[in-house]
All heavy atoms as TSV, in Angstrom:
chain	resi	resn	atom	element	x	y	z
A	1	MET	N	N	0.778	-1.222	-0.046
A	1	MET	CA	C	0.041	0.030	0.014
A	1	MET	C	C	0.925	1.275	0.055
A	1	MET	O	O	1.825	1.345	0.692
A	1	MET	CB	C	-0.765	-0.062	1.306
A	1	MET	CG	C	-2.373	0.235	1.015
A	1	MET	SD	S	-3.152	-0.269	2.602
A	1	MET	CE	C	-4.523	0.844	2.496
A	2	SER	N	N	0.625	2.221	-0.902
A	2	SER	CA	C	1.354	3.283	-0.857
A	2	SER	C	C	1.047	4.370	0.024
A	2	SER	O	O	0.023	4.196	0.880
A	2	SER	CB	C	1.360	3.985	-2.361
A	2	SER	OG	O	-0.025	4.658	-2.506
A	3	ALA	N	N	1.812	5.369	0.289
A	3	ALA	CA	C	1.639	6.381	1.285
A	3	ALA	C	C	0.372	7.058	1.142
A	3	ALA	O	O	-0.382	7.381	1.984
A	3	ALA	CB	C	2.943	7.304	1.521
A	4	ASN	N	N	0.103	7.517	-0.138
A	4	ASN	CA	C	-1.148	8.067	-0.430
A	4	ASN	C	C	-2.305	7.408	-0.370
A	4	ASN	O	O	-3.356	7.917	0.116
A	4	ASN	CB	C	-1.051	8.520	-2.113
A	4	ASN	CG	C	-0.153	9.653	-2.328
A	4	ASN	OD1	O	0.286	10.461	-1.456
A	4	ASN	ND2	N	0.320	9.748	-3.530
A	5	THR	N	N	-2.334	5.992	-0.572
A	5	THR	CA	C	-3.445	5.173	-0.338
A	5	THR	C	C	-3.677	5.092	1.184
A	5	THR	O	O	-4.972	5.213	1.535
A	5	THR	CB	C	-3.264	3.740	-0.816
A	5	THR	OG1	O	-2.883	3.883	-2.312
A	5	THR	CG2	C	-4.356	2.894	-0.863
A	6	LYS	N	N	-2.721	4.935	2.018
A	6	LYS	CA	C	-2.834	4.963	3.372
A	6	LYS	C	C	-3.498	6.265	3.920
A	6	LYS	O	O	-4.350	6.260	4.849
A	6	LYS	CB	C	-1.552	4.696	4.021
A	6	LYS	CG	C	-0.988	3.241	3.884
A	6	LYS	CD	C	0.324	2.932	4.655
A	6	LYS	CE	C	0.833	1.571	4.387
A	6	LYS	NZ	N	2.075	1.432	5.102
A	7	LEU	N	N	-3.004	7.345	3.454
A	7	LEU	CA	C	-3.554	8.703	3.878
A	7	LEU	C	C	-4.944	8.730	3.471
A	7	LEU	O	O	-5.875	9.171	4.384
A	7	LEU	CB	C	-2.637	9.663	3.199
A	7	LEU	CG	C	-3.220	11.247	3.552
A	7	LEU	CD1	C	-3.006	11.415	4.912
A	7	LEU	CD2	C	-2.509	12.114	2.672
A	8	ILE	N	N	-5.384	8.367	2.320
A	8	ILE	CA	C	-6.819	8.417	1.790
A	8	ILE	C	C	-7.640	7.639	2.713
A	8	ILE	O	O	-8.744	8.000	3.178
A	8	ILE	CB	C	-6.924	8.216	0.320
A	8	ILE	CG1	C	-6.310	9.375	-0.390
A	8	ILE	CG2	C	-8.419	7.976	-0.107
A	8	ILE	CD1	C	-6.236	9.055	-2.023
A	9	ALA	N	N	-7.180	6.349	3.028
A	9	ALA	CA	C	-7.917	5.482	3.821
A	9	ALA	C	C	-8.083	5.926	5.298
A	9	ALA	O	O	-9.156	5.886	5.818
A	9	ALA	CB	C	-7.229	4.061	3.801
A	10	ALA	N	N	-7.075	6.519	5.703
A	10	ALA	CA	C	-7.138	7.097	7.144
A	10	ALA	C	C	-8.077	8.186	7.331
A	10	ALA	O	O	-8.940	8.335	8.069
A	10	ALA	CB	C	-5.754	7.530	7.580
A	11	LEU	N	N	-8.072	9.154	6.120
A	11	LEU	CA	C	-8.845	10.336	6.161
A	11	LEU	C	C	-10.482	9.891	5.994
A	11	LEU	O	O	-11.330	10.444	6.616
A	11	LEU	CB	C	-8.545	11.251	5.080
A	11	LEU	CG	C	-7.201	12.050	5.307
A	11	LEU	CD1	C	-6.960	12.831	3.962
A	11	LEU	CD2	C	-7.271	12.878	6.523
A	12	THR	N	N	-10.625	8.890	5.321
A	12	THR	CA	C	-11.975	8.482	4.961
A	12	THR	C	C	-12.477	7.719	6.299
A	12	THR	O	O	-13.576	8.008	6.685
A	12	THR	CB	C	-12.060	7.280	3.834
A	12	THR	OG1	O	-11.446	7.978	2.560
A	12	THR	CG2	C	-13.517	6.923	3.538
A	13	THR	N	N	-11.653	6.973	6.860
A	13	THR	CA	C	-12.129	6.364	8.099
A	13	THR	C	C	-12.458	7.185	9.172
A	13	THR	O	O	-13.426	7.324	9.964
A	13	THR	CB	C	-11.016	5.357	8.591
A	13	THR	OG1	O	-10.738	4.376	7.557
A	13	THR	CG2	C	-11.375	4.584	9.909
A	14	GLY	N	N	-11.438	8.351	9.203
A	14	GLY	CA	C	-11.711	9.405	10.334
A	14	GLY	C	C	-12.956	10.239	9.985
A	14	GLY	O	O	-13.767	10.557	10.992
A	15	ALA	N	N	-13.224	10.563	8.791
A	15	ALA	CA	C	-14.458	11.226	8.486
A	15	ALA	C	C	-15.758	10.310	8.698
A	15	ALA	O	O	-16.710	10.925	9.400
A	15	ALA	CB	C	-14.594	11.521	6.965
A	16	VAL	N	N	-15.659	8.999	8.461
A	16	VAL	CA	C	-16.950	8.139	8.808
A	16	VAL	C	C	-17.078	8.100	10.335
A	16	VAL	O	O	-18.150	8.149	10.776
A	16	VAL	CB	C	-16.802	6.785	8.171
A	16	VAL	CG1	C	-17.717	5.850	8.762
A	16	VAL	CG2	C	-16.776	6.955	6.671
A	17	LEU	N	N	-15.942	7.861	11.049
A	17	LEU	CA	C	-16.147	7.814	12.412
A	17	LEU	C	C	-16.615	9.092	13.112
A	17	LEU	O	O	-17.380	9.229	14.071
A	17	LEU	CB	C	-14.678	7.425	13.092
A	17	LEU	CG	C	-14.383	5.953	12.808
A	17	LEU	CD1	C	-12.907	5.651	13.416
A	17	LEU	CD2	C	-15.370	5.036	13.353
A	18	GLY	N	N	-16.155	10.129	12.543
A	18	GLY	CA	C	-16.605	11.509	13.029
A	18	GLY	C	C	-18.053	11.773	12.831
A	18	GLY	O	O	-18.673	12.324	13.629
A	19	ALA	N	N	-18.453	11.449	11.666
A	19	ALA	CA	C	-19.836	11.564	11.267
A	19	ALA	C	C	-20.644	10.828	12.176
A	19	ALA	O	O	-21.852	11.170	12.735
A	19	ALA	CB	C	-20.149	11.296	9.836
A	20	ALA	N	N	-20.378	9.469	12.403
A	20	ALA	CA	C	-21.072	8.532	13.190
A	20	ALA	C	C	-21.072	9.158	14.754
A	20	ALA	O	O	-22.261	9.170	15.395
A	20	ALA	CB	C	-20.470	7.154	13.291
A	21	ALA	N	N	-19.937	9.575	15.177
A	21	ALA	CA	C	-19.979	10.236	16.574
A	21	ALA	C	C	-20.944	11.404	16.687
A	21	ALA	O	O	-21.618	11.655	17.506
A	21	ALA	CB	C	-18.531	10.566	17.008
A	22	GLY	N	N	-20.819	12.272	15.600
A	22	GLY	CA	C	-21.784	13.397	15.601
A	22	GLY	C	C	-23.172	13.250	15.581
A	22	GLY	O	O	-23.900	13.824	16.296
A	23	LEU	N	N	-23.462	12.082	14.926
A	23	LEU	CA	C	-24.900	11.654	14.948
A	23	LEU	C	C	-25.406	11.143	16.266
A	23	LEU	O	O	-26.427	11.315	16.721
A	23	LEU	CB	C	-25.171	10.688	13.784
A	23	LEU	CG	C	-25.187	11.125	12.415
A	23	LEU	CD1	C	-25.297	9.916	11.355
A	23	LEU	CD2	C	-26.257	12.243	12.189
A	24	LEU	N	N	-24.463	10.334	16.788
A	24	LEU	CA	C	-24.835	9.717	18.106
A	24	LEU	C	C	-24.949	10.732	19.211
A	24	LEU	O	O	-25.648	10.598	20.243
A	24	LEU	CB	C	-23.856	8.556	18.507
A	24	LEU	CG	C	-23.831	7.368	17.542
A	24	LEU	CD1	C	-22.627	6.371	17.948
A	24	LEU	CD2	C	-25.256	6.619	17.707
A	25	LEU	N	N	-24.247	11.757	19.143
A	25	LEU	CA	C	-24.042	12.797	20.267
A	25	LEU	C	C	-24.890	14.011	19.932
A	25	LEU	O	O	-24.891	15.088	20.566
A	25	LEU	CB	C	-22.729	13.122	20.511
A	25	LEU	CG	C	-21.736	12.078	20.900
A	25	LEU	CD1	C	-20.280	12.539	20.983
A	25	LEU	CD2	C	-22.117	11.530	22.259
A	26	ALA	N	N	-25.601	13.942	18.800
A	26	ALA	CA	C	-26.446	15.133	18.391
A	26	ALA	C	C	-27.500	15.320	19.307
A	26	ALA	O	O	-28.200	14.630	19.902
A	26	ALA	CB	C	-27.081	14.807	16.966
A	27	PRO	N	N	-27.773	16.688	19.669
A	27	PRO	CA	C	-28.925	17.145	20.572
A	27	PRO	C	C	-30.267	17.064	20.016
A	27	PRO	O	O	-31.332	17.101	20.876
A	27	PRO	CB	C	-28.469	18.601	20.992
A	27	PRO	CG	C	-27.826	19.078	19.663
A	27	PRO	CD	C	-27.088	17.900	19.173
A	28	ASN	N	N	-30.384	16.817	18.779
A	28	ASN	CA	C	-31.763	16.889	18.146
A	28	ASN	C	C	-32.366	15.388	18.301
A	28	ASN	O	O	-31.614	14.446	18.270
A	28	ASN	CB	C	-31.633	17.037	16.619
A	28	ASN	CG	C	-31.117	18.516	16.421
A	28	ASN	OD1	O	-31.323	19.511	17.231
A	28	ASN	ND2	N	-30.437	18.802	15.263
A	29	PRO	N	N	-33.723	15.322	18.055
A	29	PRO	CA	C	-34.364	14.066	18.186
A	29	PRO	C	C	-34.004	13.189	16.973
A	29	PRO	O	O	-33.533	13.797	15.918
A	29	PRO	CB	C	-35.792	14.382	18.325
A	29	PRO	CG	C	-35.958	15.800	18.498
A	29	PRO	CD	C	-34.635	16.428	18.199
A	30	GLY	N	N	-34.167	11.945	16.952
A	30	GLY	CA	C	-33.723	10.999	15.930
A	30	GLY	C	C	-34.606	11.315	14.560
A	30	GLY	O	O	-33.911	11.361	13.503
A	31	LYS	N	N	-35.720	11.745	14.669
A	31	LYS	CA	C	-36.590	12.033	13.440
A	31	LYS	C	C	-36.040	13.402	12.740
A	31	LYS	O	O	-35.873	13.271	11.579
A	31	LYS	CB	C	-38.021	12.264	13.759
A	31	LYS	CG	C	-39.005	12.315	12.786
A	31	LYS	CD	C	-40.399	12.452	13.219
A	31	LYS	CE	C	-41.533	11.930	12.283
A	31	LYS	NZ	N	-42.659	11.987	12.738
A	32	GLU	N	N	-35.688	14.354	13.537
A	32	GLU	CA	C	-35.114	15.527	12.943
A	32	GLU	C	C	-33.734	15.203	12.429
A	32	GLU	O	O	-33.458	15.748	11.398
A	32	GLU	CB	C	-35.050	16.562	14.165
A	32	GLU	CG	C	-34.849	18.075	13.602
A	32	GLU	CD	C	-34.936	18.977	14.754
A	32	GLU	OE1	O	-35.832	18.837	15.514
A	32	GLU	OE2	O	-34.016	19.949	14.750
A	33	THR	N	N	-32.911	14.546	13.124
A	33	THR	CA	C	-31.534	14.242	12.573
A	33	THR	C	C	-31.677	13.386	11.328
A	33	THR	O	O	-30.895	13.652	10.362
A	33	THR	CB	C	-30.835	13.311	13.616
A	33	THR	OG1	O	-30.744	14.008	14.944
A	33	THR	CG2	C	-29.533	12.969	13.197
A	34	ARG	N	N	-32.632	12.465	11.181
A	34	ARG	CA	C	-32.841	11.605	9.965
A	34	ARG	C	C	-33.180	12.671	8.848
A	34	ARG	O	O	-32.498	12.466	7.667
A	34	ARG	CB	C	-33.784	10.614	10.161
A	34	ARG	CG	C	-33.406	9.533	10.883
A	34	ARG	CD	C	-34.445	8.292	10.838
A	34	ARG	NE	N	-35.580	8.546	11.551
A	34	ARG	CZ	C	-35.740	8.538	12.745
A	34	ARG	NH1	N	-34.917	7.967	13.553
A	34	ARG	NH2	N	-37.071	8.671	13.215
A	35	LYS	N	N	-34.090	13.601	9.043
A	35	LYS	CA	C	-34.338	14.610	7.931
A	35	LYS	C	C	-32.978	15.364	7.502
A	35	LYS	O	O	-32.878	15.617	6.374
A	35	LYS	CB	C	-35.347	15.599	8.445
A	35	LYS	CG	C	-36.694	15.007	8.665
A	35	LYS	CD	C	-37.627	16.058	9.026
A	35	LYS	CE	C	-39.121	15.431	9.198
A	35	LYS	NZ	N	-40.148	16.470	9.785
A	36	VAL	N	N	-32.184	15.784	8.480
A	36	VAL	CA	C	-30.982	16.649	8.221
A	36	VAL	C	C	-30.094	15.612	7.378
A	36	VAL	O	O	-29.509	16.123	6.295
A	36	VAL	CB	C	-30.323	17.056	9.523
A	36	VAL	CG1	C	-28.929	17.520	9.148
A	36	VAL	CG2	C	-31.209	18.123	10.137
A	37	VAL	N	N	-29.887	14.436	7.789
A	37	VAL	CA	C	-29.013	13.433	7.048
A	37	VAL	C	C	-29.600	13.298	5.686
A	37	VAL	O	O	-28.712	13.234	4.734
A	37	VAL	CB	C	-28.842	12.132	7.879
A	37	VAL	CG1	C	-28.136	11.103	7.056
A	37	VAL	CG2	C	-28.217	12.477	9.311
A	38	ALA	N	N	-30.762	13.115	5.522
A	38	ALA	CA	C	-31.400	12.653	4.159
A	38	ALA	C	C	-31.219	13.925	3.292
A	38	ALA	O	O	-30.794	13.828	2.126
A	38	ALA	CB	C	-32.796	12.477	4.347
A	39	ALA	N	N	-31.367	15.238	3.810
A	39	ALA	CA	C	-31.171	16.441	3.003
A	39	ALA	C	C	-29.629	16.524	2.507
A	39	ALA	O	O	-29.361	16.832	1.506
A	39	ALA	CB	C	-31.715	17.658	3.701
A	40	GLN	N	N	-28.842	16.331	3.537
A	40	GLN	CA	C	-27.344	16.577	3.248
A	40	GLN	C	C	-26.827	15.370	2.312
A	40	GLN	O	O	-26.086	15.704	1.443
A	40	GLN	CB	C	-26.605	16.486	4.429
A	40	GLN	CG	C	-26.849	17.777	5.279
A	40	GLN	CD	C	-25.934	17.813	6.607
A	40	GLN	OE1	O	-25.320	16.682	7.040
A	40	GLN	NE2	N	-26.003	18.849	7.429
A	41	SER	N	N	-27.491	14.261	2.517
A	41	SER	CA	C	-26.889	13.013	1.442
A	41	SER	C	C	-27.506	13.360	0.133
A	41	SER	O	O	-26.767	13.165	-0.809
A	41	SER	CB	C	-27.324	11.735	1.936
A	41	SER	OG	O	-28.820	11.717	1.978
A	42	GLY	N	N	-28.664	14.020	-0.081
A	42	GLY	CA	C	-29.085	14.456	-1.413
A	42	GLY	C	C	-28.267	15.465	-1.889
A	42	GLY	O	O	-27.993	15.347	-3.236
A	43	GLN	N	N	-27.829	16.405	-1.251
A	43	GLN	CA	C	-26.971	17.449	-1.763
A	43	GLN	C	C	-25.588	16.877	-2.061
A	43	GLN	O	O	-25.003	17.357	-3.049
A	43	GLN	CB	C	-26.785	18.552	-0.702
A	43	GLN	CG	C	-28.011	19.385	-0.285
A	43	GLN	CD	C	-27.771	20.319	0.750
A	43	GLN	OE1	O	-26.783	20.351	1.439
A	43	GLN	NE2	N	-28.679	21.154	0.997
A	44	LEU	N	N	-25.122	15.928	-1.299
A	44	LEU	CA	C	-23.904	15.241	-1.794
A	44	LEU	C	C	-23.928	14.562	-2.961
A	44	LEU	O	O	-23.058	14.558	-3.786
A	44	LEU	CB	C	-23.493	14.494	-0.558
A	44	LEU	CG	C	-22.078	13.732	-0.581
A	44	LEU	CD1	C	-21.016	14.588	-0.788
A	44	LEU	CD2	C	-21.808	12.762	0.558
A	45	ARG	N	N	-25.029	13.774	-3.111
A	45	ARG	CA	C	-25.338	12.995	-4.283
A	45	ARG	C	C	-25.288	14.005	-5.532
A	45	ARG	O	O	-24.662	13.793	-6.660
A	45	ARG	CB	C	-26.491	12.231	-4.298
A	45	ARG	CG	C	-26.443	10.762	-3.680
A	45	ARG	CD	C	-27.651	10.031	-3.965
A	45	ARG	NE	N	-28.836	10.754	-3.585
A	45	ARG	CZ	C	-29.545	10.510	-2.478
A	45	ARG	NH1	N	-29.120	9.603	-1.619
A	45	ARG	NH2	N	-30.640	11.097	-2.146
A	46	HIS	N	N	-26.031	15.031	-5.360
A	46	HIS	CA	C	-26.113	16.114	-6.504
A	46	HIS	C	C	-24.703	16.586	-6.785
A	46	HIS	O	O	-24.313	16.749	-8.055
A	46	HIS	CB	C	-27.063	17.196	-5.899
A	46	HIS	CG	C	-27.304	18.213	-6.967
A	46	HIS	ND1	N	-28.058	17.967	-8.193
A	46	HIS	CD2	C	-26.820	19.524	-7.122
A	46	HIS	CE1	C	-28.153	19.052	-8.859
A	46	HIS	NE2	N	-27.397	20.066	-8.252
A	47	LYS	N	N	-23.957	17.053	-5.810
A	47	LYS	CA	C	-22.603	17.596	-6.167
A	47	LYS	C	C	-21.674	16.490	-6.696
A	47	LYS	O	O	-20.836	16.787	-7.544
A	47	LYS	CB	C	-22.030	18.092	-4.737
A	47	LYS	CG	C	-22.640	19.331	-4.257
A	47	LYS	CD	C	-21.850	19.684	-2.969
A	47	LYS	CE	C	-22.658	20.991	-2.367
A	47	LYS	NZ	N	-21.952	21.333	-1.127
A	48	ALA	N	N	-21.839	15.206	-6.313
A	48	ALA	CA	C	-21.002	14.223	-6.864
A	48	ALA	C	C	-21.344	13.942	-8.251
A	48	ALA	O	O	-20.496	13.774	-9.119
A	48	ALA	CB	C	-21.094	12.877	-6.072
A	49	GLY	N	N	-22.654	14.069	-8.632
A	49	GLY	CA	C	-22.945	13.911	-10.025
A	49	GLY	C	C	-22.538	15.028	-10.919
A	49	GLY	O	O	-22.018	14.672	-11.975
A	50	HIS	N	N	-22.362	16.266	-10.353
A	50	HIS	CA	C	-21.786	17.144	-11.184
A	50	HIS	C	C	-20.348	17.048	-11.375
A	50	HIS	O	O	-19.822	17.105	-12.408
A	50	HIS	CB	C	-21.919	18.606	-10.464
A	50	HIS	CG	C	-23.245	19.389	-10.716
A	50	HIS	ND1	N	-23.451	19.859	-11.906
A	50	HIS	CD2	C	-24.283	19.507	-9.998
A	50	HIS	CE1	C	-24.775	20.503	-11.949
A	50	HIS	NE2	N	-25.316	20.224	-10.778
A	51	TYR	N	N	-19.619	16.705	-10.292
A	51	TYR	CA	C	-18.248	16.354	-10.302
A	51	TYR	C	C	-17.935	15.194	-11.225
A	51	TYR	O	O	-16.915	15.345	-12.101
A	51	TYR	CB	C	-17.710	15.997	-8.913
A	51	TYR	CG	C	-16.288	15.634	-8.922
A	51	TYR	CD1	C	-15.302	16.684	-8.999
A	51	TYR	CD2	C	-15.866	14.352	-8.848
A	51	TYR	CE1	C	-13.919	16.307	-8.884
A	51	TYR	CE2	C	-14.520	13.934	-8.848
A	51	TYR	CZ	C	-13.516	15.058	-8.913
A	51	TYR	OH	O	-12.101	14.668	-8.860
A	52	ILE	N	N	-18.703	14.248	-11.152
A	52	ILE	CA	C	-18.349	13.087	-12.110
A	52	ILE	C	C	-18.667	13.436	-13.596
A	52	ILE	O	O	-17.941	13.172	-14.486
A	52	ILE	CB	C	-19.246	11.847	-11.686
A	52	ILE	CG1	C	-18.658	11.194	-10.438
A	52	ILE	CG2	C	-19.329	10.796	-12.807
A	52	ILE	CD1	C	-19.546	10.217	-9.777
A	53	GLY	N	N	-19.831	14.167	-13.708
A	53	GLY	CA	C	-19.935	14.678	-15.106
A	53	GLY	C	C	-19.065	15.559	-15.738
A	53	GLY	O	O	-18.581	15.332	-16.921
A	54	ASN	N	N	-18.504	16.507	-15.018
A	54	ASN	CA	C	-17.381	17.229	-15.399
A	54	ASN	C	C	-16.176	16.594	-15.579
A	54	ASN	O	O	-15.384	16.795	-16.577
A	54	ASN	CB	C	-17.017	18.380	-14.402
A	54	ASN	CG	C	-18.122	19.400	-14.169
A	54	ASN	OD1	O	-18.863	19.631	-15.280
A	54	ASN	ND2	N	-18.280	20.145	-13.123
A	55	LEU	N	N	-15.852	15.507	-14.875
A	55	LEU	CA	C	-14.677	14.705	-14.962
A	55	LEU	C	C	-14.724	13.893	-16.177
A	55	LEU	O	O	-13.789	13.829	-16.975
A	55	LEU	CB	C	-14.511	13.805	-13.792
A	55	LEU	CG	C	-13.134	12.854	-13.768
A	55	LEU	CD1	C	-12.056	13.659	-13.758
A	55	LEU	CD2	C	-13.358	12.030	-12.401
A	56	ARG	N	N	-15.929	13.370	-16.475
A	56	ARG	CA	C	-16.165	12.530	-17.766
A	56	ARG	C	C	-15.871	13.454	-19.017
A	56	ARG	O	O	-15.354	13.142	-19.852
A	56	ARG	CB	C	-17.462	11.990	-17.695
A	56	ARG	CG	C	-17.734	10.690	-16.969
A	56	ARG	CD	C	-19.080	10.272	-17.042
A	56	ARG	NE	N	-19.308	9.091	-16.122
A	56	ARG	CZ	C	-20.478	8.613	-15.977
A	56	ARG	NH1	N	-21.620	9.158	-16.321
A	56	ARG	NH2	N	-20.605	7.530	-15.124
A	57	GLY	N	N	-16.524	14.651	-18.837
A	57	GLY	CA	C	-16.302	15.624	-19.942
A	57	GLY	C	C	-14.887	16.069	-20.242
A	57	GLY	O	O	-14.392	15.970	-21.246
A	58	SER	N	N	-14.198	16.186	-19.077
A	58	SER	CA	C	-12.815	16.454	-19.231
A	58	SER	C	C	-11.932	15.389	-19.870
A	58	SER	O	O	-11.080	15.546	-20.675
A	58	SER	CB	C	-12.129	16.763	-17.860
A	58	SER	OG	O	-10.778	16.862	-17.797
A	59	LEU	N	N	-12.246	14.138	-19.397
A	59	LEU	CA	C	-11.524	13.018	-20.063
A	59	LEU	C	C	-11.848	12.679	-21.442
A	59	LEU	O	O	-11.004	12.441	-22.205
A	59	LEU	CB	C	-11.965	11.694	-19.205
A	59	LEU	CG	C	-11.345	11.672	-17.688
A	59	LEU	CD1	C	-11.972	10.410	-17.030
A	59	LEU	CD2	C	-9.882	11.606	-17.664
A	60	ARG	N	N	-13.136	12.907	-21.849
A	60	ARG	CA	C	-13.380	12.797	-23.182
A	60	ARG	C	C	-12.829	13.844	-24.130
A	60	ARG	O	O	-12.308	13.565	-25.108
A	60	ARG	CB	C	-14.991	12.855	-23.424
A	60	ARG	CG	C	-15.623	11.541	-22.960
A	60	ARG	CD	C	-17.108	11.691	-23.239
A	60	ARG	NE	N	-17.637	10.484	-22.750
A	60	ARG	CZ	C	-18.940	10.185	-22.309
A	60	ARG	NH1	N	-19.754	11.326	-22.242
A	60	ARG	NH2	N	-19.391	9.111	-21.913
A	61	ARG	N	N	-12.841	15.001	-23.505
A	61	ARG	CA	C	-12.110	16.188	-24.327
A	61	ARG	C	C	-10.502	15.809	-24.570
A	61	ARG	O	O	-9.948	16.000	-25.554
A	61	ARG	CB	C	-12.150	17.534	-23.627
A	61	ARG	CG	C	-13.479	18.158	-23.901
A	61	ARG	CD	C	-13.525	19.604	-23.367
A	61	ARG	NE	N	-13.353	19.727	-21.970
A	61	ARG	CZ	C	-14.353	19.503	-21.010
A	61	ARG	NH1	N	-15.590	19.229	-21.406
A	61	ARG	NH2	N	-13.977	19.701	-19.698
A	62	ARG	N	N	-9.856	15.278	-23.467
A	62	ARG	CA	C	-8.491	14.925	-23.438
A	62	ARG	C	C	-8.356	13.808	-24.455
A	62	ARG	O	O	-7.338	13.765	-25.303
A	62	ARG	CB	C	-8.019	14.391	-21.953
A	62	ARG	CG	C	-6.568	14.149	-21.942
A	62	ARG	CD	C	-6.124	13.806	-20.660
A	62	ARG	NE	N	-6.398	14.971	-19.715
A	62	ARG	CZ	C	-6.230	14.833	-18.431
A	62	ARG	NH1	N	-5.905	13.818	-17.947
A	62	ARG	NH2	N	-6.369	15.845	-17.757
A	63	GLU	N	N	-9.327	12.805	-24.556
A	63	GLU	CA	C	-9.104	11.684	-25.561
A	63	GLU	C	C	-9.395	12.232	-26.883
A	63	GLU	O	O	-8.760	11.714	-27.951
A	63	GLU	CB	C	-10.343	10.736	-25.210
A	63	GLU	CG	C	-9.974	9.784	-23.994
A	63	GLU	CD	C	-11.077	8.823	-23.730
A	63	GLU	OE1	O	-12.278	9.044	-24.359
A	63	GLU	OE2	O	-11.017	8.100	-22.766
A	64	ASN	N	N	-10.147	13.295	-27.172
A	64	ASN	CA	C	-10.323	13.836	-28.476
A	64	ASN	C	C	-9.421	14.996	-28.761
A	64	ASN	O	O	-9.723	15.736	-29.838
A	64	ASN	CB	C	-11.907	14.424	-28.637
A	64	ASN	CG	C	-12.859	13.322	-28.532
A	64	ASN	OD1	O	-12.628	12.136	-28.929
A	64	ASN	ND2	N	-14.117	13.635	-28.028
A	65	GLY	N	N	-8.382	15.078	-28.079
A	65	GLY	CA	C	-7.351	16.133	-28.505
A	65	GLY	C	C	-7.862	17.476	-28.120
A	65	GLY	O	O	-7.413	18.374	-28.872
A	66	GLY	N	N	-8.776	17.702	-27.157
A	66	GLY	CA	C	-9.127	19.062	-26.667
A	66	GLY	C	C	-10.425	19.387	-27.484
A	66	GLY	O	O	-10.973	20.505	-27.161
A	67	LYS	N	N	-11.073	18.678	-28.383
A	67	LYS	CA	C	-12.216	19.005	-28.976
A	67	LYS	C	C	-13.341	18.694	-28.105
A	67	LYS	O	O	-13.387	17.761	-27.344
A	67	LYS	CB	C	-12.311	18.140	-30.338
A	67	LYS	CG	C	-11.306	18.447	-31.354
A	67	LYS	CD	C	-11.538	17.517	-32.560
A	67	LYS	CE	C	-10.328	17.686	-33.551
A	67	LYS	NZ	N	-10.419	16.667	-34.556
A	68	VAL	N	N	-14.530	19.498	-28.123
A	68	VAL	CA	C	-15.644	19.368	-27.407
A	68	VAL	C	C	-16.421	18.220	-28.041
A	68	VAL	O	O	-16.581	18.205	-29.155
A	68	VAL	CB	C	-16.526	20.585	-27.392
A	68	VAL	CG1	C	-17.734	20.307	-26.588
A	68	VAL	CG2	C	-15.716	21.718	-26.839
A	69	ASP	N	N	-16.772	17.230	-27.129
A	69	ASP	CA	C	-17.570	15.936	-27.469
A	69	ASP	C	C	-19.014	16.262	-27.319
A	69	ASP	O	O	-19.484	16.571	-26.245
A	69	ASP	CB	C	-17.107	14.785	-26.610
A	69	ASP	CG	C	-17.706	13.495	-27.362
A	69	ASP	OD1	O	-18.582	13.578	-28.173
A	69	ASP	OD2	O	-17.352	12.536	-26.788
A	70	ASP	N	N	-19.833	16.244	-28.357
A	70	ASP	CA	C	-21.278	16.462	-28.185
A	70	ASP	C	C	-21.935	15.486	-27.463
A	70	ASP	O	O	-23.142	15.639	-26.846
A	70	ASP	CB	C	-21.982	16.596	-29.523
A	70	ASP	CG	C	-21.544	17.818	-30.293
A	70	ASP	OD1	O	-21.120	18.722	-29.655
A	70	ASP	OD2	O	-21.659	17.818	-31.520
A	71	LYS	N	N	-21.423	14.287	-27.139
A	71	LYS	CA	C	-22.048	13.274	-26.412
A	71	LYS	C	C	-21.974	13.334	-24.815
A	71	LYS	O	O	-22.452	12.553	-24.152
A	71	LYS	CB	C	-21.466	11.884	-26.834
A	71	LYS	CG	C	-21.845	11.449	-28.301
A	71	LYS	CD	C	-21.208	10.081	-28.550
A	71	LYS	CE	C	-19.809	10.265	-28.980
A	71	LYS	NZ	N	-19.262	9.048	-29.410
A	72	VAL	N	N	-21.157	14.358	-24.370
A	72	VAL	CA	C	-21.026	14.586	-22.967
A	72	VAL	C	C	-22.300	14.942	-22.316
A	72	VAL	O	O	-22.969	15.869	-22.801
A	72	VAL	CB	C	-19.923	15.658	-22.735
A	72	VAL	CG1	C	-19.834	15.922	-21.200
A	72	VAL	CG2	C	-18.588	15.163	-23.266
A	73	GLN	N	N	-22.773	14.166	-21.341
A	73	GLN	CA	C	-23.993	14.391	-20.553
A	73	GLN	C	C	-23.657	14.901	-19.217
A	73	GLN	O	O	-23.270	14.244	-18.317
A	73	GLN	CB	C	-24.704	13.103	-20.446
A	73	GLN	CG	C	-25.309	12.473	-21.780
A	73	GLN	CD	C	-26.261	13.358	-22.386
A	73	GLN	OE1	O	-27.127	14.000	-21.792
A	73	GLN	NE2	N	-26.285	13.400	-23.691
A	74	VAL	N	N	-23.733	16.270	-19.067
A	74	VAL	CA	C	-23.477	16.906	-17.781
A	74	VAL	C	C	-24.822	17.200	-17.142
A	74	VAL	O	O	-25.600	17.860	-17.719
A	74	VAL	CB	C	-22.658	18.146	-17.979
A	74	VAL	CG1	C	-22.424	18.817	-16.607
A	74	VAL	CG2	C	-21.297	17.918	-18.688
A	75	PRO	N	N	-24.983	16.755	-15.849
A	75	PRO	CA	C	-26.291	16.931	-15.257
A	75	PRO	C	C	-26.426	18.521	-14.959
A	75	PRO	O	O	-25.561	19.218	-14.698
A	75	PRO	CB	C	-26.183	16.321	-13.934
A	75	PRO	CG	C	-24.749	15.826	-13.826
A	75	PRO	CD	C	-24.095	15.967	-15.157
A	76	THR	N	N	-27.775	18.907	-15.148
A	76	THR	CA	C	-28.093	20.291	-14.830
A	76	THR	C	C	-28.464	20.480	-13.413
A	76	THR	O	O	-29.206	19.584	-12.792
A	76	THR	CB	C	-29.188	20.828	-15.847
A	76	THR	OG1	O	-30.233	19.891	-15.616
A	76	THR	CG2	C	-28.640	20.658	-17.208
A	77	GLU	N	N	-28.201	21.532	-12.900
A	77	GLU	CA	C	-28.495	21.899	-11.461
A	77	GLU	C	C	-27.897	21.050	-10.462
A	77	GLU	O	O	-27.906	20.216	-9.878
A	77	GLU	CB	C	-29.995	22.040	-11.190
A	77	GLU	CG	C	-30.680	23.376	-11.913
A	77	GLU	CD	C	-32.018	23.557	-11.483
A	77	GLU	OE1	O	-32.401	23.218	-10.292
A	77	GLU	OE2	O	-32.766	23.927	-12.268
């Protein structure tokens, strides 16, 4: 395992453990916490979709020598 892979794994593990601890120690009732988590996960999915769409477009442009590919599907909003 390379140093970069170990670092990414450690950061990911820390983020997951921190999120779990935050949820367990949250002062809000469970129902309210679930609503917040659902809203934030929806926003995260949306942002990830944009990021992946942009990354795909960038990779396709690189493959085409910098030309814009009409087949690139970038999500709106």
